[in-house]
Each structure stands twice: as structure tokens, then as C-alpha cells.
C-alpha positions as CSV (number, residue, x, y, z in Angstrom):
1,X,65.0,50.2,103.6
2,X,65.7,48.6,107.0
3,X,68.2,45.7,106.8
4,X,68.4,43.2,109.6
5,X,72.0,42.2,110.0
6,X,71.5,38.6,111.1
7,X,73.3,36.6,108.5
8,X,73.7,33.0,107.5
9,X,76.0,31.5,104.9
10,X,75.2,28.5,102.9
11,X,78.0,26.4,104.4
12,X,76.7,26.9,107.9
13,X,73.3,25.4,107.1
14,X,72.5,21.7,107.0
15,X,69.3,19.7,106.6
16,X,68.7,16.3,108.2
17,X,66.2,14.0,106.6
18,X,64.5,11.7,109.1
19,X,62.3,8.9,107.7
20,X,60.0,7.0,110.0
21,X,57.9,4.1,108.9
22,X,55.1,2.3,110.9
23,X,53.0,-0.7,110.1
24,X,55.4,-2.2,107.5
25,X,55.6,-5.9,107.4
26,X,59.0,-7.5,107.5
27,X,59.2,-10.6,105.3
28,X,61.1,-13.4,107.1
29,X,61.8,-15.4,104.0
30,X,65.2,-16.8,103.4
31,X,65.3,-15.6,99.8
32,X,64.2,-12.0,100.6
33,X,66.1,-9.2,102.5
34,X,64.4,-8.4,105.8
35,X,64.4,-4.7,105.0
36,X,62.6,-5.0,101.7
37,X,59.4,-3.0,101.5
38,X,56.2,-4.8,100.4
39,X,54.1,-3.9,97.4
40,X,50.5,-2.9,97.9
41,X,47.9,-4.0,95.4
42,X,44.2,-3.3,94.8
43,X,42.2,-6.2,93.6
44,X,38.9,-5.5,92.0
45,X,36.2,-8.2,91.8
46,X,33.6,-8.8,89.1
47,X,29.9,-8.3,90.0
48,X,28.4,-11.4,91.6
49,X,31.8,-13.1,92.1
50,X,32.9,-14.9,95.2
51,X,35.1,-12.1,96.6
52,X,37.0,-14.4,99.0
53,X,38.0,-17.1,96.6
54,X,40.9,-15.1,94.8
55,X,42.4,-14.2,98.1
56,X,42.4,-17.8,99.2
57,X,44.1,-18.7,96.0
58,X,47.1,-16.4,96.8
59,X,47.1,-16.8,100.6
60,X,49.9,-19.4,100.4
61,X,52.1,-16.9,98.5
62,X,52.7,-14.7,101.5
63,X,49.9,-12.2,100.7
64,X,48.5,-10.2,103.6
65,X,45.0,-8.8,103.4
66,X,44.5,-5.2,104.5
67,X,41.2,-3.3,105.3
68,X,39.7,-6.5,106.8
69,X,37.3,-4.8,109.2
70,X,35.5,-1.6,110.2
71,X,34.9,1.5,108.0
72,X,37.9,0.7,105.8
73,X,36.5,-2.7,104.8
74,X,33.0,-1.2,104.3
75,X,34.4,1.4,101.9
76,X,36.3,-1.1,99.9
77,X,33.3,-3.5,99.8
78,X,31.3,-0.7,98.2
79,X,33.9,-0.6,95.4
80,X,34.0,-4.5,95.2
81,X,37.7,-4.4,95.9
82,X,40.4,-5.6,98.4
83,X,43.7,-4.1,99.4
84,X,46.6,-6.6,99.9
85,X,50.3,-6.5,100.5
86,X,52.9,-8.9,99.1
87,X,56.7,-8.8,99.0
88,X,58.3,-7.2,96.0
89,X,60.0,-10.4,95.0
90,X,56.7,-12.3,94.8
91,X,54.5,-9.4,93.5
92,X,54.8,-10.4,89.8
93,X,53.7,-14.0,90.6
94,X,50.8,-12.9,92.7
95,X,49.6,-10.3,90.1
96,X,49.7,-13.0,87.4
97,X,47.8,-15.5,89.5
98,X,45.1,-12.9,90.4
99,X,44.7,-11.7,86.8
100,X,44.1,-15.3,85.6
101,X,41.3,-15.7,88.1
102,X,37.9,-15.4,86.4
103,X,36.4,-13.6,89.4
104,X,39.0,-10.8,89.3
105,X,38.1,-7.6,87.3
106,X,41.5,-5.9,87.7
107,X,44.7,-5.8,89.7
108,X,46.6,-2.6,90.1
109,X,49.4,-1.2,92.2
110,X,48.2,0.8,95.1
111,X,50.1,4.0,94.1
112,X,51.4,6.5,96.6
113,X,50.1,10.0,96.1
114,X,51.7,13.0,97.7
115,X,50.8,16.6,98.4
116,X,50.9,18.8,95.3
117,X,53.4,21.3,96.7
118,X,56.9,21.2,95.5
119,X,59.2,21.5,98.5
120,X,62.6,23.1,97.8
121,X,65.6,21.6,99.4
122,X,67.4,24.9,99.7
123,X,68.9,25.3,103.3
124,X,67.4,28.7,103.9
125,X,64.0,27.2,103.3
126,X,64.4,23.9,105.0
127,X,65.8,25.6,108.1
128,X,62.6,27.7,108.3
129,X,64.1,31.1,107.2
130,X,61.7,31.5,104.3
131,X,58.3,31.2,105.8
132,X,57.1,33.8,103.5
133,X,57.2,31.3,100.7
134,X,54.5,29.2,102.3
135,X,52.5,32.3,103.2
136,X,51.9,33.1,99.6
137,X,51.6,29.4,98.5
138,X,54.6,29.3,96.2
139,X,55.2,25.6,96.8
140,X,51.8,24.7,95.4
141,X,52.4,27.0,92.5
142,X,55.7,25.3,91.8
143,X,53.9,22.1,91.2
144,X,52.6,23.8,88.0
145,X,55.7,25.8,87.0
146,X,59.0,26.9,88.4
147,X,59.5,29.4,85.6
148,X,60.7,28.9,82.0
149,X,63.2,31.6,81.0
150,X,60.7,34.5,81.5
151,X,62.7,37.7,81.4
152,X,62.1,40.0,84.4
153,X,63.7,43.4,84.5
154,X,65.0,44.6,87.9
155,X,65.3,48.4,87.8
156,X,67.4,49.0,90.8
157,X,71.0,49.5,92.0
158,X,72.3,46.8,89.8
159,X,72.5,43.0,90.3
160,X,75.5,40.9,91.3
161,X,75.9,37.6,89.5
162,X,76.7,35.6,92.6
163,X,75.4,32.6,94.6
164,X,71.8,31.6,93.7
165,X,71.8,34.2,90.9
166,X,74.8,32.6,89.1
167,X,73.6,31.9,85.6
168,X,70.3,33.7,86.1
169,X,71.4,37.2,85.1
170,X,71.8,38.4,81.5
171,X,73.5,41.5,80.3
172,X,71.7,44.8,80.9
173,X,72.5,48.5,81.1
174,X,73.7,51.0,83.6
175,X,71.8,54.3,83.1
176,X,73.6,56.0,86.0
177,X,76.9,55.9,84.3
178,X,75.8,55.0,80.8
179,X,77.8,51.8,80.6
180,X,77.1,48.1,80.4
181,X,78.5,47.6,83.9
182,X,75.4,46.6,85.9
183,X,77.3,45.4,89.1
184,X,75.4,46.2,92.3
185,X,77.3,48.9,94.3
186,X,74.6,49.0,97.0
187,X,73.2,45.5,97.5
188,X,69.6,46.4,97.3
189,X,69.1,45.3,93.7
190,X,70.7,41.9,94.3
191,X,68.4,41.2,97.2
192,X,65.4,42.1,95.1
193,X,66.6,39.9,92.2
194,X,67.2,37.0,94.6
195,X,63.7,37.1,95.9
196,X,62.5,36.9,92.3
197,X,64.8,34.3,90.7
198,X,67.2,32.7,93.2
199,X,67.7,29.2,91.9
200,X,65.6,26.9,94.0
201,X,65.7,23.1,94.4
202,X,69.5,23.1,94.0
203,X,70.3,22.2,97.6
204,X,72.0,25.5,98.2
205,X,71.1,29.0,99.5
206,X,67.5,30.1,99.1
207,X,64.6,29.7,96.8
208,X,63.3,32.6,94.7
209,X,59.8,32.9,93.5
210,X,60.5,32.0,89.9
211,X,63.5,29.6,89.8
212,X,63.7,29.5,86.0
213,X,63.2,33.2,85.3
214,X,65.9,35.3,83.8
215,X,66.9,38.6,85.4
216,X,67.6,41.6,83.2
217,X,69.5,44.1,85.4
218,X,68.9,47.8,84.7
219,X,70.8,50.1,87.0
220,X,68.8,53.3,87.5
221,X,69.7,54.0,91.2
222,X,73.1,55.1,92.5
223,X,75.0,53.5,95.4
224,X,72.8,55.6,97.8
225,X,69.6,54.3,96.2
226,X,68.7,57.5,94.5
227,X,67.7,57.9,90.8
228,X,66.1,60.6,88.6
229,X,62.7,60.1,87.0
230,X,64.3,60.6,83.5
231,X,66.8,57.8,84.3
232,X,64.1,55.4,85.5
233,X,61.9,56.2,82.5
234,X,64.8,55.3,80.2
235,X,65.3,52.1,82.1
236,X,61.6,51.2,81.6
237,X,61.8,51.7,77.8
238,X,65.1,49.8,77.6
239,X,63.6,46.8,79.6
240,X,60.6,46.7,77.3
241,X,62.8,46.9,74.1
242,X,65.0,44.1,75.5
243,X,62.1,41.7,75.7
244,X,61.3,41.9,79.5
245,X,57.8,40.6,80.1
246,X,57.7,41.9,83.7
247,X,59.4,44.9,85.3
248,X,60.0,45.2,89.0
249,X,60.7,48.6,90.5
250,X,61.4,48.5,94.2
251,X,61.6,52.3,94.3
252,X,59.4,55.3,94.5
253,X,58.5,58.6,96.0
254,X,55.8,61.3,96.1
255,X,55.0,63.6,93.2
256,X,53.6,62.8,89.8
257,X,55.9,62.7,86.8
258,X,54.6,62.8,83.2
259,X,57.8,61.3,81.8
260,X,57.6,58.4,84.2
261,X,53.9,58.0,83.4
262,X,54.6,57.9,79.7
263,X,57.3,55.3,80.2
264,X,54.9,53.1,82.2
265,X,52.3,53.6,79.5
266,X,54.9,52.5,76.9
267,X,55.3,49.3,78.8
268,X,51.6,48.7,79.2
269,X,51.0,49.2,75.5
270,X,53.7,46.7,74.7
271,X,52.0,44.1,77.0
272,X,54.6,44.3,79.8
273,X,53.5,44.0,83.5
274,X,54.9,46.7,85.8
275,X,55.2,45.9,89.5
276,X,56.3,48.5,92.0
277,X,56.7,48.9,95.8
278,X,54.0,51.0,97.5
279,X,56.6,52.6,99.8
280,X,57.6,52.6,103.4
281,X,55.7,55.7,104.6
282,X,53.4,53.9,107.0
283,X,54.9,55.5,110.1
284,X,55.2,59.0,108.7
285,X,52.9,61.9,108.2
286,X,52.8,61.1,104.5
287,X,51.7,57.5,105.1
288,X,48.6,58.0,102.9
289,X,50.4,59.9,100.2
290,X,50.5,58.3,96.8
291,X,53.9,57.0,95.8
292,X,55.0,56.8,92.2
293,X,55.5,54.8,90.0
294,X,53.3,52.5,92.2
295,X,50.3,54.8,92.0
296,X,50.2,54.9,88.2
297,X,47.3,53.2,86.5
298,X,48.2,49.6,85.4
299,X,51.1,49.4,87.8
300,X,50.6,46.7,90.5
301,X,51.3,48.6,93.7
302,X,52.5,46.2,96.4
303,X,52.2,46.9,100.1
304,X,53.8,44.8,102.9
305,X,52.6,42.5,105.7
306,X,54.4,41.9,109.0
307,X,56.6,38.8,109.5
308,X,54.4,35.7,109.4
309,X,51.2,37.7,109.5
310,X,48.4,39.1,107.3
311,X,48.5,42.3,109.3
312,X,50.0,45.4,107.6
313,X,53.6,46.0,108.4
314,X,53.8,49.2,110.4
315,X,56.2,50.7,107.8
316,X,54.0,49.9,104.8
317,X,52.2,52.7,102.9
318,X,48.4,51.9,102.7
319,X,45.1,53.1,101.3
320,X,43.1,55.8,103.1
321,X,39.3,55.9,103.1
322,X,38.1,56.4,99.5
323,X,41.5,55.6,98.0
324,X,42.6,52.4,96.4
325,X,46.1,52.9,94.9
326,X,47.7,50.1,96.9
327,X,46.6,47.1,94.9
328,X,47.8,44.1,96.9
329,X,50.1,42.8,99.6
330,X,53.0,40.4,100.0
331,X,55.2,39.5,103.0
332,X,57.5,42.5,103.8
333,X,59.9,40.7,106.2
334,X,61.8,38.2,104.1
335,X,65.1,36.4,103.5
336,X,67.3,37.6,100.6
337,X,70.8,37.4,99.3
338,X,73.1,40.4,99.2
339,X,75.8,41.3,96.6
340,X,78.4,39.2,98.4
341,X,76.3,36.0,98.3
342,X,75.4,36.3,102.0
343,X,71.9,35.5,103.0
344,X,70.0,37.9,105.4
345,X,66.9,37.1,107.3
346,X,64.1,39.4,108.3
347,X,64.9,42.1,105.9
348,X,62.0,44.6,105.9
349,X,60.4,46.8,103.3
350,X,57.9,47.0,100.5
351,X,61.0,46.8,98.3
352,X,61.0,43.1,99.2
353,X,57.3,42.6,99.0
354,X,57.1,43.7,95.3
355,X,59.6,41.1,94.0
356,X,57.6,38.4,95.6
357,X,54.7,39.5,93.3
358,X,57.0,39.9,90.3
359,X,58.3,36.3,90.8
360,X,54.8,35.0,91.0
361,X,54.0,36.9,87.8
362,X,56.9,35.1,86.2
363,X,55.4,31.7,87.1
364,X,52.0,32.8,85.6
365,X,53.8,33.9,82.4
366,X,55.6,30.6,82.2
367,X,52.5,28.6,82.6
368,X,50.5,30.9,80.3
369,X,53.0,32.2,77.6
370,X,50.3,34.1,75.7
371,X,49.3,36.2,78.7
372,X,49.9,39.9,78.4
373,X,50.8,42.3,81.2
374,X,47.0,43.0,81.6
375,X,46.3,39.2,81.9
376,X,49.1,38.8,84.5
377,X,47.7,41.7,86.5
378,X,44.2,40.2,86.3
379,X,45.5,36.9,87.6
380,X,47.4,38.4,90.5
381,X,44.7,40.7,91.7
382,X,41.7,38.5,91.2
383,X,43.3,35.6,93.0
384,X,44.5,37.6,96.0
385,X,43.2,36.6,99.4
386,X,41.4,39.6,101.2
387,X,43.2,40.7,104.3
388,X,41.8,44.1,105.0
389,X,40.9,47.4,103.5
390,X,44.4,48.9,103.7
391,X,45.0,47.4,100.3
392,X,42.5,46.8,97.5
393,X,42.7,43.1,96.7
394,X,44.6,41.2,99.3
395,X,47.5,38.9,99.9
396,X,49.4,37.3,97.0
397,X,48.2,33.7,96.4
398,X,50.7,32.4,93.8
399,X,49.0,29.0,93.4
400,X,45.5,30.4,92.8
401,X,46.9,33.0,90.5
402,X,48.0,30.3,88.1
403,X,44.4,29.1,87.7
404,X,42.9,32.5,86.6
405,X,41.7,32.6,83.0
406,X,42.2,35.7,80.9
407,X,39.9,37.5,78.5
408,X,39.6,35.6,75.3
409,X,36.9,37.6,73.5
410,X,38.4,39.7,70.7
411,X,37.4,43.4,70.2
412,X,34.8,44.4,67.6
413,X,34.9,46.8,64.6
414,X,32.0,47.6,62.3
415,X,33.6,49.4,59.4
416,X,36.2,51.9,58.2
417,X,36.8,54.7,55.8
418,X,37.8,55.2,53.0
419,X,35.0,53.3,51.3
420,X,35.6,50.0,49.6
421,X,37.1,50.5,46.1
422,X,37.2,54.2,46.5
423,X,39.8,56.2,44.6
424,X,42.5,57.7,46.8
425,X,45.9,59.4,46.5
426,X,48.8,60.7,48.6
427,X,48.5,60.5,52.4
428,X,45.3,58.6,53.2
429,X,43.5,58.9,56.5
430,X,42.0,55.6,57.7
431,X,39.3,55.8,60.3
432,X,37.8,52.6,61.9
433,X,34.2,52.6,63.0
434,X,32.6,50.8,66.0
435,X,35.8,49.8,67.7
436,X,34.9,48.4,71.1
437,X,36.0,45.8,73.7
438,X,33.9,44.9,76.7
439,X,36.6,42.9,78.5
440,X,40.1,44.1,78.8
441,X,39.5,47.2,76.7
442,X,41.1,48.2,73.4
443,X,44.9,48.6,73.6
444,X,45.8,49.7,70.1
445,X,44.8,49.8,66.4
446,X,47.4,49.0,63.7
447,X,47.1,49.7,60.0
448,X,48.7,47.5,57.3
449,X,48.8,48.0,53.6
450,X,49.3,44.9,51.5
451,X,50.6,43.2,54.7
452,X,53.1,45.9,55.6
453,X,52.8,47.8,58.8
454,X,52.1,51.5,58.3
455,X,50.8,53.2,61.5
456,X,49.0,52.8,64.8
457,X,46.9,54.7,67.2
458,X,46.2,54.0,70.9
459,X,43.5,56.5,71.6
460,X,39.8,56.7,70.5
461,X,38.6,58.0,68.2
462,X,41.2,56.1,66.2
463,X,42.8,57.8,63.1
464,X,45.6,56.2,61.1
465,X,47.6,57.4,58.1
466,X,48.9,55.7,55.0
467,X,51.3,57.5,52.7
468,X,50.5,55.9,49.3
469,X,53.2,57.7,47.4
470,X,54.6,55.6,44.6
471,X,51.6,53.2,44.6
472,X,49.0,52.8,41.9
473,X,46.2,50.3,41.5
474,X,44.5,48.2,44.2
475,X,45.8,48.3,47.7
476,X,44.5,46.0,50.5
477,X,44.2,47.9,53.8
478,X,43.9,45.9,57.0
479,X,43.1,47.1,60.5
480,X,44.4,44.9,63.3
481,X,42.7,45.8,66.6
482,X,44.2,44.4,69.8
483,X,42.7,44.5,73.3
484,X,44.9,44.5,76.5
485,X,44.7,40.8,76.8
486,X,46.2,40.4,73.3
487,X,43.1,39.3,71.5
488,X,43.1,40.4,67.9
489,X,40.4,41.3,65.3
490,X,41.2,42.1,61.7
491,X,39.2,44.1,59.2
492,X,40.1,44.2,55.5
493,X,39.2,46.7,52.8
494,X,40.5,47.1,49.3
495,X,40.9,50.6,47.8
496,X,42.2,52.1,44.6
497,X,45.2,54.3,44.7
498,X,46.1,56.7,41.9
499,X,49.2,58.8,42.3
500,X,49.8,59.4,38.5
501,X,49.2,63.0,37.4
502,X,46.8,63.7,34.6
503,X,48.0,64.9,31.2
504,X,47.0,68.4,30.2
505,X,48.0,70.6,27.2
506,X,46.9,74.0,25.8
507,X,45.9,73.5,22.2
508,X,44.7,77.0,21.3
509,X,45.7,80.3,22.9
510,X,47.7,83.5,22.3
511,X,51.5,82.8,22.4
512,X,53.5,83.4,25.5
513,X,54.4,87.1,26.1
514,X,51.7,88.2,23.7
515,X,49.7,91.4,24.1
516,X,46.0,90.7,24.3
517,X,42.8,92.6,24.1
518,X,39.1,92.0,24.0
519,X,38.0,88.4,24.7
520,X,40.8,85.9,25.0
521,X,39.9,82.3,24.2
522,X,42.0,79.3,25.5
523,X,41.4,75.7,24.6
524,X,43.0,72.6,26.1
525,X,43.0,68.8,26.2
526,X,43.3,66.6,29.3
527,X,43.3,62.9,30.0
528,X,43.8,60.4,32.8
529,X,43.4,56.6,33.3
530,X,40.9,57.3,36.1
531,X,39.3,60.2,34.1
532,X,39.6,63.9,34.5
533,X,37.3,65.5,37.0
534,X,37.7,69.1,35.7
535,X,40.1,71.5,34.0
536,X,40.6,75.0,35.4
537,X,41.8,78.3,34.1
538,X,43.9,80.3,36.5
539,X,45.0,83.9,36.2
540,X,47.7,85.1,38.5
541,X,47.1,82.0,40.7
542,X,43.4,82.4,41.1
543,X,40.8,80.1,39.5
544,X,38.7,82.2,37.0
545,X,36.7,79.4,35.4
546,X,36.5,75.6,35.0
547,X,35.2,73.1,32.5
548,X,34.2,69.5,33.1
549,X,33.7,68.3,29.6
550,X,36.1,67.8,26.7
551,X,37.0,69.7,24.7
552,X,37.9,72.2,27.4
553,X,37.4,75.9,26.5
554,X,37.8,79.1,28.5
555,X,37.5,82.8,27.7
556,X,38.1,86.0,29.6
557,X,38.0,89.8,29.0
558,X,41.5,91.1,28.9
559,X,40.3,94.6,29.9
560,X,39.1,93.2,33.3
561,X,42.5,91.7,34.1
562,X,45.6,93.2,35.5
563,X,48.0,94.7,33.1
564,X,50.3,91.7,33.3
565,X,48.7,88.3,33.5
566,X,50.1,84.8,34.3
567,X,47.7,82.4,32.7
568,X,47.7,78.7,33.5
569,X,45.5,75.7,32.7
570,X,45.3,72.9,35.4
571,X,43.8,69.4,35.1
572,X,42.5,67.6,38.2
573,X,41.7,63.9,38.0
574,X,39.2,61.9,40.0
575,X,41.8,61.0,42.6
576,X,42.7,64.7,43.1
577,X,46.0,64.6,41.3
578,X,46.7,67.9,39.5
579,X,49.0,69.0,36.7
580,X,49.6,72.4,35.1
581,X,50.5,73.0,31.5
582,X,53.3,75.6,30.9
583,X,52.3,79.0,32.1
584,X,51.9,81.9,29.6
585,X,52.4,85.6,30.4
586,X,50.2,88.1,28.7
587,X,50.1,91.9,28.8
588,X,47.5,94.4,27.7
């Protein structure tokens, strides 16, 4: 990434507040300080009342009428109201006098309203070095939320806990050296983290996109900014398992990786949003080459715009005709903090556009805690402002993104097997029927038995297993189907489970090791709580005959059997459980 070396430290920045006031009446009364500001009141009149009388009543109290002529007066007359000013010291007396007048409908303070945007007082912003904040409408978004401890993982070179990131970084993991030391030995990761979560509104340094967000540092890149796919994949899984709701990866390169794809899929299935830089190949021969992980499905791929412009930054990767892997854009020339707590302006790269999107996602998650990664992605992409075909959706609009509703329609399911009250044993295969979702699409199907989680499946046609070993009697199965927006549908079914083997006993037969000839007759009894389905006669492991009615009787010709015979009787119950009586060996 290109780093512009122009630097500013917090101590070198100062902001001067200049207040100008016009049209303010100074009250020249001995009992009132000359600099005291007046109180503005709105007086509403009852229908048909003499609108001038109440003002005559209070005119001796130092009241000044406003909006006495022109369009302003006409507008207030349409509302049957007047606007007046009175000194703060006399306001209570005037309000009381007006409210006692029978012609007055109401008296209220003429409140001052202000723009909805929250303006940070951080010097890097107030000095004009963070124009990118206004470009993506973060101040308007901050009016709704500045973040609420949403955990955002930064998979990068590490993060230094300095400056505006002090108190914003929790413990993470270093997969480069397999230690808990996540210090930044490059500076890149700290800059990325500062764009996401630098503490704004504290009168120091800069303002990040999500002031209240928490950074989970996961070091997957070495001091030179390089990292293996396997290391990055481990970092993704770790971030998800540590409770991150958003993952930022300002890294990438050409070439598909199954391991990396599986890790991203793991995050998606857990409801985590993944944001990645689209890459800086705009000036190279590979400018249209897909960069991964950005190009994976369900990763928000972020391209970069030029400083103070909607135009594509010359370095940014972009979509070619018929391709749409670059999802959206954000400013790519920004201000950020390095690992020494020094603030740099005009740093360039899609590495710094991606965390602007991740920070905005943190605001959305804070304002809508139930939103899944799919919902966050929907909000970001559907609210983006179109800026050209080089990216699919347009420029980040943080304020509008907070207003996007998510899918609230749960998925559907029409049935399941096994059948209701059917008899089952052992490992049971549970298959839902008619699983569908027309909105965010089905994410996963989970199986519970008597309220305890047993298995899940992510891919249609869904098939789940329940090992019922040790259970007998009625079991309540429950399917829980989730879509990508987190909506849930449950489907219950009770089945009968029988894992008890039937009883079986030979009651009449030649003794063990007997020599037999002619027709050999064997009789047996069998029983089971769920009834016996059949009893079988086996010779040398092969079923020779079966009987389905008690008393169970079998016969065979000894002459037609091998010289040595292993004879067994097996009972099978209606659940499929089977038991043998003790085998007998015969010779002829």
C-alpha cells in the first residue's frame, strides 16, 4: 500500500470556535445583565379570539413581537400564532400572564433545532483532514449510533493499543508466531483498526467510523504484509469463535483457495459479516483479475475512490464488463493512525476503504443488534449511492444504511420423516420436507431431541441424524430452520424409540453337539414390549426359514445341510432390534 508521509501529531492541532450572533436584543434593564440572551416564545391563539389583545397585555413587560410583517407574519397567522422575545429573567412572569389569558390556547418555548449530524471534535476532523467522513455521511449516521461494543476482528499485521485505540482493543491471537502477542510490527493493521474504531468525540486525534466498537486483533500477516491462506483461514475461524460480528481483511491476492473459501463460509453460516479489500491492481495488467478473499460469495468486496471524489482511484481494482465481484466503494485516500500513535493524511489503498465499510457495519449492528451478517450486507449494499459501473452497488452511505430493514419472514417447512409416533431404533435419519425461504434463503437446519441439540445440515436436501442409543419411549424431535437473516421456524414431531432387544429362547431342539439325521425340528419362544416382528432360523449364518406367529417352529432336512452345522434362532422386534439365542452345533 502507498503511504503518504505527511504527518500530524495531536499536540500540533488546535481548533478555534468562533461564535457570531446577529439580531439579538440587548436588554437595557438595570436588574438584567446586558449580555443575557432573550427567550423566544410561541403564543397560540384560540379560534375567533382577538389575537392582538394578549400581546397588548404583556407589552409593558418588555416583550418584543417578531414576525410582524411579510411572509413570516402570514405563515404564523395561518397557524393562529405569534412569536415573541422576552428576557430570561422576565420569561416566567410573561408565560404565566399569557397562559391566564382566555384568548390564549398555548404558550411554548420556541426551541432551537439543529442539524442531525453529530460533529466530532477530534482535531484531525475539525482541521479538515478527514473529509472522507463527510463523503460517506458518517456524521448523520452517528446521530443514530456511534457503536455499542460491537466486536470487529481485524485480520492484519496486528494492532497497537495506542492513541485513539487505547481501551478499544481486546486480547487476540498471533497466528504468525502462534502466541498471544498481537502487537503490530508493520503499522498497517493499526491504521486499519483506527479507521474502524478510533475513539471519536474525545477532543483528540481522529474519529473512526464506529467509536464504540471493540477491535479483536488477529495477526495473520508478517512484518512485510504477507500471510499464508492457511494462516488467514485459521484467523477467520478464531475471530468467529471469539464472538466477532464483523471481520475486516485488508489483504488479498489472485488465485482461488478452497481452505480460505471454507473459512469464509464458516463465518457466513455463523452470521458474521466479512469485509475485504478489492485490491490495488487498477494500474496493472491484472486490474480486472479477481482478488481473494474479496471475490468470494458473501464477502463485501470494497473498491476505492480518489481523494474527495466519486471517481475510481487509479490504483483500485474494478469490475470488467459482465463481471460484478467488486461490490461497493469507499474513499481510498484517508487519514489514519500508525502504530506509534502518529496520524497520517492521504494514505491510499483499498486496504483503507474496506475498514470504512466495516466501521459503518459496526454502526448498523449496534443500531440493529439482531441483524446477521447477511442483514448487514443487505443494508450496506442496498443503501449505497451509485457512482458508476466499475463497482456493482456504489459508494458507502452510512446514514442511509442504518435505515434499511432486513428480511423478517421465517422459512417454511411442510413435514419431516420419520412419521409421527413411528417406532425407531439406533441411529435415526431425520429428513425435513418442503424447506424453503424466498427472502434471505435458508442458512441451516438444526435437529433437537427433547430440547437437546443433536445435528445440523447446511445443504439441501437436508438430512440429519439422531443416535437414540440408550433411549426408550417417546422422544420429541424438533427441527429448527434458520434463514440467513436469522429468522427461525420450528417443526415438532414425536416418535417412539425402542432400543431394548427382544427375548428369545429355544424350547425344543437337539442338544448342542448332537448328531442329527432326517428332519430336525426346532421350537422357540420370543417376546418384546413392542411385539416381535418375526423369528428366524439361521444355519451357518444364513437364514433358512422364518415364522411370524407364536409358537415359533422350524424344521430342516439334515441330509441337505453341510456335515457341520451352526444353528441359531434370532428374534427381531418391530423396531428392528435383534437377539440370538445361544448357538448350537450339529453334525450328521
